[in-house]
C-alpha positions as CSV (number, residue, x, y, z in Angstrom):
1,M,1.1,8.3,-19.4
2,D,-0.9,11.0,-17.4
3,E,0.6,10.8,-13.4
4,K,-2.5,10.9,-11.4
5,E,-4.7,8.3,-13.5
6,K,-5.0,4.8,-12.1
7,K,-3.2,2.2,-12.4
8,Q,-4.3,-2.1,-12.9
9,V,-2.6,-3.9,-11.3
10,L,-3.3,-8.0,-10.6
11,L,-2.2,-9.2,-7.5
12,R,-2.1,-12.7,-5.7
13,L,-2.7,-12.8,-2.7
14,S,-2.3,-16.0,-0.2
15,P,-6.0,-16.7,2.3
16,S,-4.2,-16.0,5.5
17,L,-2.5,-12.3,4.5
18,W,-5.7,-11.6,2.8
19,K,-8.3,-12.2,5.7
20,E,-5.7,-9.9,7.4
21,L,-5.8,-7.3,5.2
22,V,-10.1,-8.0,5.0
23,A,-9.4,-7.0,8.8
24,W,-7.3,-3.9,9.1
25,S,-9.1,-2.3,5.8
26,A,-12.1,-2.6,8.4
27,D,-10.2,-1.5,11.3
28,D,-9.6,1.9,9.2
29,F,-12.6,2.5,7.4
30,R,-11.6,1.9,4.4
31,S,-12.3,-0.9,1.6
32,L,-8.6,-3.5,0.6
33,N,-7.5,-1.9,-2.4
34,G,-6.8,1.3,-0.3
35,Q,-5.9,-0.5,2.4
36,I,-3.2,-2.0,0.6
37,E,-2.6,1.3,-1.6
38,Y,-2.3,3.3,1.9
39,L,0.3,0.8,2.6
40,L,2.4,0.5,0.1
41,T,2.2,4.9,-0.5
42,E,3.0,5.3,3.4
43,C,6.4,2.3,2.6
44,V,7.3,4.3,-0.5
45,K,7.3,7.5,1.8
46,R,9.6,5.7,4.5
47,R,12.4,4.5,2.1
48,K,12.1,7.6,0.3
49,K,13.1,9.5,4.0
50,T,15.4,6.6,4.7
51,H,18.1,6.4,1.5
52,R,17.6,10.6,2.2
53,E,18.7,10.0,5.8
54,N,21.4,7.3,4.3
55,N,22.7,9.5,2.2
56,K,23.6,13.0,3.9
C-alpha cells in the first residue's frame, strides 16, 4: 500500500461539533477536511512526543 495514498473515512459528527469545526476551518483558511486532518496530525505528534518523554 502506498503511504502517500489518501484514505477515506466516514465520520459522523454532531451538528454542534460540525458547526464549530466549520467556523474554525474558515478562521484558519482551510477546508473542513483539511482542518480535521491538521488537527488529527497535531494530536498524533503530541501523543508521540508525550510517549517519548514518558519512556525516558
